[in-house]
N, C-alpha and C positions, 0 to 999 in steps of 0.2 A: 538611549535606553536608558531605565532607572535600573541600577544595582540591588534594589530591595524587591521583594516579591509584591503583588499586589493581588487582586482580585481575578482580574482579567489576565496579569503575567505570573502565574507562580512561577517557576522557573527562571526571572526576573537576578540580576549576579551570578549567577551556575557559569560555570565554563564546559563548552563540550567540543573533544578535540576527535575530530573526524578523517581515519586512515582510509581511502575505501574509493573505487569507482564502482560506478551503474550506480545501482539503484538502492537498493536494502539498507546499507546503515545513511545513503545521499539521503533521501526519503524520511526515514527516522528521524536523524538530526534535524533536518528543516521543520519537524512537527514539533522540535522541542527550541529551536529558535521562535515558532511561531506562537509559543510559549512563554519568552522570553530569554530567556537563555541566549549568550552569546557561542558562535558557534566557529570554530577555526578547523576548515578544512586539507587538510595537509596530501596534497598532491604530484602524482610523479614531476620530476623536471621537465622532462623532453615534451611530451604532449599531453600529459595532466589528464584530468578522468578521459576517457575514451568517449564516455556519452555524454560529451561538450560535439559530438560528431555525428551522432546518431541521426536520422529521422529532418526533419525541420528545420532549415537553420538560418541566421542571419549575422552575418560579421566573425563567423569563424564558431559561434553559438548554437547549439542546437535548443528546440522548444523542451524537448525532454529534458534535457538538463537543467535547462532554467526553473522546470516544473518540480524538480528534487534541490534546489538549491536554490533559492531565495534566500537572500538576507546574509549569506556566511562573509565571510572574509578568506579569502585564498594565498596557502602559503605553499610554492613551489620549491621541491627542496629536494636535495637527492640523499636517501637515508645512509647509503654507504658510503656518503662521505662523511669522518670523522664530525665537522663543526655541524652538519647536519644532523647526525644521529642526534648530537647535545643540544641542538634547539628543540627538538621532541622532544628530549626526557622534561628538559624546560617545564614546555610546554605542557606536560601530562605531571609536573612536582606539583604545578595551581592548577591542575583542571577537578572537574568535578566525574565526568560522564567524558571517557573514550570508547569508539568506538572502532575495531577493522571488520574488512571482510578478506582478510590474506586466508590462503590456503592453512592449513595444519601445520606448524612449524618453524613459519616464516618469523612471524614476529621473535619468537625465541632466536632465529638463526639471527637475525638482524638486530639483536641485543637490547631489545626490551620486550621479551615476553611478558607474561601473568607478573612473574615472582619479582622480576627487576620492575615493572612498574610499582608493584606494589610496595617494596621498600622507600620508591620513591617517594612515595602517597599512598597512606594504609588507606585512604579516604576516597581514595579513588574509584569509580564502579565501572568497572572496565568488562566490555561486551565484544566478545570473537565472533563472527558468524561466519558460517562454513558452508559447503553447501550439501554435502550428506553426514556433515557431522565428523568425529576426532577420531571414531574408530570404525573398521569396518571393511571392506576389498573396494569399496568408495568412499573412502577418507579423501584420497590425496587425487581424487579424480577434478576437474573441474565443471563445473555446474553454472547453469543459466536457466533462464525460465522454465524454457520448453523441456528441457532435461525434466525438472523436477516436476513438471506437469505430466510429463512420459509416465516417470515410476511411482508417483504417489496414485497412481490411477483416474487421475481428471480427464488423461486424453481419454479414457476407456471410457467413462459418463456421458461426454458427451454424443456416444452415440447410443446410450441407452443399453450398457450390455448386462439390464440385468433381464433382457430377455432373452441374450443367447452371444454370439459373436458380437464382438464389438464392435462399431463404426470408429475410429479413434481419429481424433480431432482436436482443433487446441480451442483454448477461451482465447478470443480476438485480444488480448490483451495482459499486461506482464502481469499475472495474478500473481503468481509465487514470491514474486521481488515483494510486491506492495504487501501482502499478508507479513511475509517476513519483518520487516519495516515496521508496522504495526505490533509484534510479537516483539521487538526489539526495542521500540519505546516505552510498549508498555514495561519489559521488565527493570529498565534502565532507571525509569522513577521508581519504580515499586523497592528497591533496589535503597534508594535516597530514601525514601521514607523507615529504611530497617538502619540505615546510616546514624539517620536521626535519631535512634532509639541506643544504634552499638556503641554510635564512633567509627564504625571501621565502615570500607568499603567491602566491594569481593571481585571474583570474575567469574564472568557469566557466561556459557557456550551456547552458541541457537544456532540449533541448523535449518535451512529453508527447507529440508523433506521433512523433516518434526513436525516443523511451524503451518508446515500445510496439509500434512497427515492428519492434523491437531483441528485446522479448522474446516475440513473439509468432512468432519466425523458424523457431528451431530447428526445429520439430513442426508448427506452424499452416503456412508454407508450404514446408516441404521438397517436397513437388509440384512448385514455380517455383523452383527452388536449382540443375537441373542441368540444362539445356538442348539438350544433345549429343540424335542422332535414336533412338540404341540403349540409351537411359533406359526400363529397364521401369516405368511410372507405377501406385503402388498409393497407396488412399484414408489418408488420414492413422491415422496409430495412434489417435487419438482415437475415429476409429470402432470400435475394440474396447469401446471400454469401455460398457459397458451396464447396467442395471439388470434383477433379474428378478425380475419380481414371485411371490411363494411365497403359501398359499393365507394366512398370518399375519404376513407381514413382506414387506420389498425389501432385494435384498443385488446392491453393488457390486462387479459383477468384471469380471476381465479374460483370459481364457484364452490364454496365448499358446502354452507348448511342445506337443509332443506328448501328454509326461505328462498334461498337464492335459487336454487335450483325450478322453485314451482314458480319466478317469477322470470328467471328466462323461457322455460317452457309457455308462457303467456307471450312473453312477447316474439316469441318466433313461431306462435300459432299451431304449437306442438303438443297443447294438453292431454292429447291423448297419451302422451307415454307419463303421466304421473302416476300408472300401474304396472306401470313395466316393472318385472321385480329386479333386472340391472340398473336401475335406477335410485329403486326403493329410499335407499340410504346410500348415507356416505362409505362404509365400508364397500356398498358394491356396486357405487359409481366409482371408487378407488380401483376397483378390480377390472374395470368393466371399460374403463377410461376412453381406449380406441373409438368406441363406439358413440362413445359422450360428444367426443373430439367431432366425429361426422356430421353428428346429428348439430351441433352448434352452429359449426363453419360453414354450414350450408344456410342454418337457417337466417342467417345475420348478413347474407354476399346482398343482398334489394335492400335493403335497411342503409338510412346514414347514420354516420358516426353520431353525427348527434340524438338519433332518436335512441337509439344504443345505450350511447351513454345516461340520456336522459330515465331512463329505463332502470339505469343502473343503481345510478345514485339516488332513484329514490327505495331499489329494494337492499340498498347500502353495501351493493358487494363488493368490493374492493379491486378496483379497476382507474383504466388511464390512457389516455390514446397515448400511442406510441410516436416518440420524437428521432430523431435521427441526429447525430454529431453537426450537422451543419443548423437545427431549427433546435436542440435544446436549449438554448443561451439565452431567446427569444421564450420559453416557458414561463407563460405568469408567475404561476408560481416559484420555480426555479428563481424570478427575480424576485419574488415577496419576501426570500427568505435570504438573500444578501450572498447566494450562495457564490456568485463569482462576480471579479472586479476586474474591469479593463484601467489599462495607466501605461504610464509612457516613462521607459527607459532609457536612456543616453544609446548603448549598445546597440538592443533589440529591439529597441523603436515601438512602437503601439502594440498590445499585447495583453490579453486577458488568459486572468489565473484564479484558480478556486479562492473563497477566502477562508482563513481555521473554521472547520465544522465545527469545534466545542466553543458552547457559547458560555464561557464561567461567569455566574452572578447572573445571566440572561444579557450577556454583556456580547455585540457584534463586534468580533477585531479584524484587523486587516496587516496584509502579508504582502503588499505593495511595494516591494524593494525589490532588488536590481539582483540577478545572479551575480557572481564575481566571476571577471576573465583569469583566465588561465595564468597565476602569481602574481596577483590584482595585488595584496596585501603584503606580498613578500617584505618587503624593507621595512614595513611602516613594524612588522608581529617583531621580526629580528633586532631592530630597536628596543621594542619593547621589553623582548626576551635578554637585554643585556649586550647584545652585539655591538657592537662602532661601525662608522662606516666604513673604516677601511678594512675589516672583516667582512662584512658584507659585501663591500667591491671584490675582494678577495676571491669569492663565494660564488659571485656571479662572474668573473673571468675565469673560473674553472670550470665554467656551465652548469656548477654544483646547487645555483639558486638560480630559478626566472622571475621577471618578473618588475 
């Protein structure tokens, strides 16, 4: 790895220390790794990050863990051991970014809270991620993705709660964890920009709840943004997102403009509806979405996907065929942009993972690297921190170091 930033690797030469389990900080740190940073993942000494054992796995390492930890080094050490704590302090003293997702007060109790870290390294950008924040009645409660989906309103939105009583349901992926991870990565690198001017690092607090509220608000909460009595209330834009089932496949589309609507009416042979007041313009169509969708869905059932897609392309209607998790990697557009890469690692064999999505200077990059086994680099890192083999062996014998 180059120790100097390049156009494609702008974070080269920087060190990130990640003290976390599960997804929020792990994914954020991996994004920084893809941009050139060195990442040391500090894990509990007994079983490490529990994410290793969640979902599909091989040789004791899960695909989920791999997808959030490629390219890192693992130090498995007991933070309640004096030498273990000293090792983390030495890491922090030479780090640029430090991430943790412990509950409020845990880092202070360990003796490595924000004030201690700042005294050790005034240039350190120190990010603490919590579920609910550092104050309030839920501050010390545990939080996982589904919990934040619930309290943020995301579960209500899936059932269309703008119509009345919500039919609560979850988004079927760890969206809150990942939204928070992107927020963490952006905030940490923004603090690095500030440090370039001030010479000082800073402590940053980010809660999953706050990050997810900010994420969902622009469109998901536009109906609860304006409060005056003369507001014209309309369903969320996402209600116009529909899947049309043709006789041989399904299409995701949204038809917003008058030209789009006219093209669809011609396609399904319903031009008699052009003068229907319910569909006369975009506001009217948004107010009558259920009626519109009955017309559209019924109109394409006997058409082929090729027929519908050809008409949609001619009218420049935003649309695409629907893929499944089994077929998406074979999609021509996905392949054209090089979004996925397949490679082999010693521990996990052949696998497929995303390439870094940001093309700095227009250049594609790769993160075809293994994820570390638990404590794989413990001894190597401890030597780099100035511990001799006798001290390292002693820690291992006490069960304070794994690897």
